C-alpha positions as CSV (number, residue, x, y, z in Angstrom):
1,M,-23.7,-3.5,10.6
2,I,-23.5,-3.6,14.3
3,H,-20.4,-3.3,16.8
4,A,-19.6,-6.1,19.4
5,T,-17.3,-7.1,22.1
6,W,-14.7,-10.4,22.0
7,Q,-15.7,-11.8,25.6
8,N,-15.1,-15.1,27.4
9,G,-14.8,-16.7,23.7
10,R,-18.3,-15.2,22.5
11,V,-19.1,-12.0,20.5
12,V,-21.2,-9.7,22.3
13,L,-23.4,-7.6,20.5
14,D,-23.8,-3.8,21.7
15,E,-27.4,-3.9,21.0
16,P,-29.8,-6.0,19.8
17,V,-30.6,-7.2,15.8
18,D,-33.4,-8.4,13.9
19,W,-31.7,-10.8,11.7
20,P,-33.0,-13.7,10.2
21,E,-32.2,-17.2,11.7
22,G,-29.0,-18.8,9.9
23,A,-27.7,-15.1,9.0
24,R,-24.0,-15.1,7.7
25,L,-22.3,-12.8,9.6
26,V,-18.5,-11.3,9.2
27,I,-16.4,-10.9,12.0
28,A,-13.3,-9.1,12.1
29,P,-11.5,-6.9,14.9
30,E,-12.5,-3.1,14.2
31,Q,-8.9,-2.5,12.6
32,D,-10.1,-4.8,10.2
33,Q,-13.4,-4.2,9.7
34,D,-12.8,-2.6,6.2
35,A,-11.2,-5.3,4.7
36,A,-13.4,-7.7,5.8
37,V,-16.8,-6.1,4.6
38,R,-14.4,-5.4,1.0
39,L,-14.2,-9.1,1.4
40,A,-17.4,-10.2,2.2
41,V,-18.9,-8.1,-1.0
42,E,-16.3,-9.8,-3.5
43,Q,-17.4,-12.9,-2.5
44,E,-20.7,-12.6,-2.6
45,I,-21.0,-10.5,-5.5
46,K,-19.4,-13.1,-7.9
47,T,-22.4,-15.6,-7.7
48,P,-25.2,-14.7,-10.7
49,E,-27.5,-14.8,-8.0
50,A,-25.9,-12.2,-5.9
51,I,-25.3,-9.8,-9.2
52,A,-29.1,-10.5,-10.1
53,A,-30.2,-9.6,-6.6
54,W,-28.0,-6.6,-6.9
55,L,-29.5,-5.3,-10.5
56,K,-33.0,-5.9,-9.2
57,W,-32.4,-4.0,-6.2
58,Y,-30.9,-1.5,-8.0
59,D,-33.4,-1.3,-10.6
60,S,-35.8,-0.6,-7.7
61,L,-34.6,2.7,-6.8
62,E,-36.6,5.8,-7.0
63,P,-35.2,8.9,-9.1
64,L,-33.8,11.7,-6.8
65,I,-36.5,14.5,-7.8
66,F,-35.4,18.0,-6.6
67,T,-38.1,21.0,-6.5
68,P,-36.9,24.4,-7.9
69,E,-36.4,25.3,-4.8
70,E,-34.0,22.6,-3.3
71,E,-32.5,23.1,-7.1
72,A,-31.8,26.9,-6.3
73,D,-30.2,26.2,-2.7
74,L,-28.2,23.6,-3.9
75,A,-26.4,25.6,-6.7
76,A,-26.4,28.3,-3.8
77,W,-24.2,26.4,-1.6
78,R,-22.1,25.0,-4.2
79,K,-21.4,28.7,-5.4
80,K,-20.5,29.4,-2.0
81,V,-18.4,26.7,-1.7
82,K,-16.9,27.2,-5.0
83,E,-16.1,30.9,-3.7
84,Y,-14.9,29.7,-0.2
85,S,-12.3,27.6,-1.9
86,I,-10.9,30.1,-4.3
87,A,-10.5,32.4,-1.5
88,R,-8.8,30.1,0.3
89,M,-6.4,28.3,-2.7
90,D,-3.2,31.0,-1.5
91,Q,-3.8,30.1,1.7
92,D,-3.7,26.3,1.6
93,T,-0.9,26.3,-1.2
94,Q,1.6,28.5,1.0
95,G,4.4,26.7,2.1
96,L,4.5,24.0,-0.1
97,F,7.0,25.4,-2.8
98,K,9.7,26.5,-0.7
């Protein structure tokens, strides 16, 4: 995704791009961008070719494998987040039931 500005009836890109000639684009004001992206995905994913291409891409993904050290680090961070959340639980709910 790239940002652009509408100037004098033309779309002016904020930076150069390396898209293939004839690439189809979805253009919408930034406040409507989420809706435009959802619409583009909904329209494109309905074709059998698009579904097959997505499945091929998905099947090509490599599994995410963590080393024992990375798993231990993740577990430590999860524990810290859980402890922090429990410690703040009373503060976060204060005033909700008055």
